C-alpha positions, 0 to 999 in steps of 0.5 A, spaced: 156 179 216 152 184 220 145 187 216 141 192 219 134 192 216 130 199 217 122 198 215 122 191 217 114 191 217 113 194 210 111 190 204 118 190 202 121 190 209 117 183 211 120 180 204 127 182 206 127 179 213 126 172 209 132 173 204 137 177 208 137 172 214 141 167 211 146 172 209 149 173 216 146 176 223 140 180 221 138 186 226 131 188 223 127 194 226 121 198 225 119 205 228 118 203 235 124 203 240 125 197 244 127 196 251 135 195 248 134 202 246 135 201 238 131 205 234 129 204 227 125 211 226 127 215 220 123 221 224 129 221 229 135 221 225 139 222 231 137 216 235 138 212 228 145 215 228 146 212 235 143 205 233 148 205 227 154 206 231 152 201 237 151 196 232 156 197 227 153 193 221 156 191 215 150 193 211 144 198 212 138 196 208 133 202 208 126 199 206 123 205 210 120 211 207 114 216 207 110 213 201 103 217 202 104 221 195 098 225 196 099 227 203 106 229 202 103 235 198 101 238 205 106 235 209 112 240 207 116 238 213 115 230 214 116 227 207 123 231 206 125 229 213 124 221 212 126 221 205 132 226 204 135 228 211 134 221 214 137 217 208 143 222 209 144 220 216 144 213 214 149 214 208 154 218 213 154 213 218 155 208 213 161 211 210 164 212 217 164 205 218 166 203 211 159 199 210 154 198 204 148 202 204 142 199 200 136 204 199 130 204 195 127 210 190 122 211 185 120 212 178 117 218 181 124 222 180 122 222 173 117 227 169 113 221 166 114 224 159 114 219 153 114 212 152 121 209 152 123 206 159 127 211 163 135 209 164 139 211 170 142 216 166 136 220 164 134 227 167 130 227 173 124 232 174 119 230 179 112 232 178 110 232 186 113 233 193 114 225 194 118 225 188 122 231 189 124 228 196 126 221 194 130 224 189 133 229 194 134 222 198 138 219 192 143 225 191 144 225 199 146 218 199 150 218 193 154 224 196 155 222 203 156 214 202 161 211 197 158 204 198 151 205 196 146 201 192 140 205 190 134 201 187 129 205 183 122 201 183 115 202 181 108 199 183 110 195 189 105 190 191 105 184 196 100 179 199 100 183 206 098 190 206 094 195 201 095 194 194 092 196 187 090 188 186 087 187 193 083 193 192 081 191 185 079 184 188 074 187 193 071 192 188 070 186 183 065 183 188 062 189 190 060 193 184 058 191 177 062 197 173 069 199 175 073 205 172 080 204 171 086 209 169 089 207 162 094 212 161 099 211 166 104 205 164 109 201 168 111 194 171 107 191 177 113 189 181 113 184 187 116 185 194 119 178 194 122 180 187 125 186 190 128 182 196 131 177 192 135 182 188 137 185 194 140 179 197 143 177 190 146 184 190 149 184 197 152 177 196 155 180 189 158 186 192 161 183 198 164 178 193 167 184 189 169 187 196 174 181 197 178 184 191 177 191 194 172 194 189 166 198 189 165 199 182 158 196 183 156 202 187 150 206 184 143 207 182 139 201 178 132 200 176 129 194 179 122 192 176 119 186 173 119 185 166 114 188 161 109 193 161 102 195 162 097 200 165 092 200 171 086 198 166 090 192 163 093 190 170 086 190 173 083 186 168 088 181 168 087 181 176 080 180 175 080 175 170 085 171 173 082 171 180 075 169 177 079 163 174 082 161 181 076 162 185 069 162 180 065 160 187 066 168 189 061 172 188 064 176 183 059 182 181 063 186 176 061 186 169 065 191 166 072 195 167 072 201 163 078 205 161 079 212 163 084 218 163 088 220 169 084 226 168 077 222 171 080 222 178 082 228 181 088 227 186 093 232 190 099 230 187 100 229 179 102 222 177 107 220 171 104 217 165 110 213 163 113 209 169 117 204 165 124 203 167 130 200 163 133 194 167 139 193 163 144 196 167 141 191 173 141 185 169 148 186 166 151 188 173 148 182 177 147 177 172 139 177 174 134 175 169 127 179 171 121 175 170 115 178 167 110 182 171 104 177 170 108 171 173 109 175 180 102 178 180 099 171 178 103 168 184 100 174 189 093 172 187 094 164 188 097 166 195 091 171 197 085 167 194 087 160 195 090 161 202 083 163 204 080 157 200 084 152 204 
């Protein structure tokens, strides 16, 4: 099996390199064009198409995306190019090869109303440009490629790169009082979990392919189990961090809950980012861990690695 991974240096991309390598021949690319002429830049769709035709992969895994949510409001051309047009190019090339396309999307395709976890069949209604472009990407992938898996996820984190937990750890050592939003709900989801599920799903669909089935193609919600809000998430992170590293100069004395209106952002955020994962678990036989488990592992990796 030959797998082409795009976005290898992102949070999910780095985790995918570890989980996909054992499955076969892995070609992992980023936006930089190498001396071999291979291109993984979603901003250059024609070059991307040429690379796929040259490599002829059995699976294309697209872990690249335009994720600057607020900036997307003022970049009406770049976000659609990367999040909608480029995935369509990937889908068309995958279809021509009879390959599978794995693509990642977001809870931002929904309007964030209510309190019930969103199901894959619920009506979409993005609140911002980022969500609109990701939804358009979903639709184009579904239209152009028979063998597709689209995983919607949310609140993604990893030990490398920037994320909410690392920001809270830094601020907790600098400020006595933190203010954190408490009216946006979701499930923090680790890049490692996303990568493990992706690898398991690829193995499953290729087992099905032996019988010429593509019944597993479709959209799936992929997030850790349970739910929380940003304030509770921050409180958990800081409490666990203090237990792991009581020697660090923790300054924080109070973590104040505030509504979303306390912070002015260019893009509107959904209040309800809960995603129902029953379809994913039933289709692939996967049990998803509670969000705290992954976050606690993240904290051990971040804090204890520095301590050794």
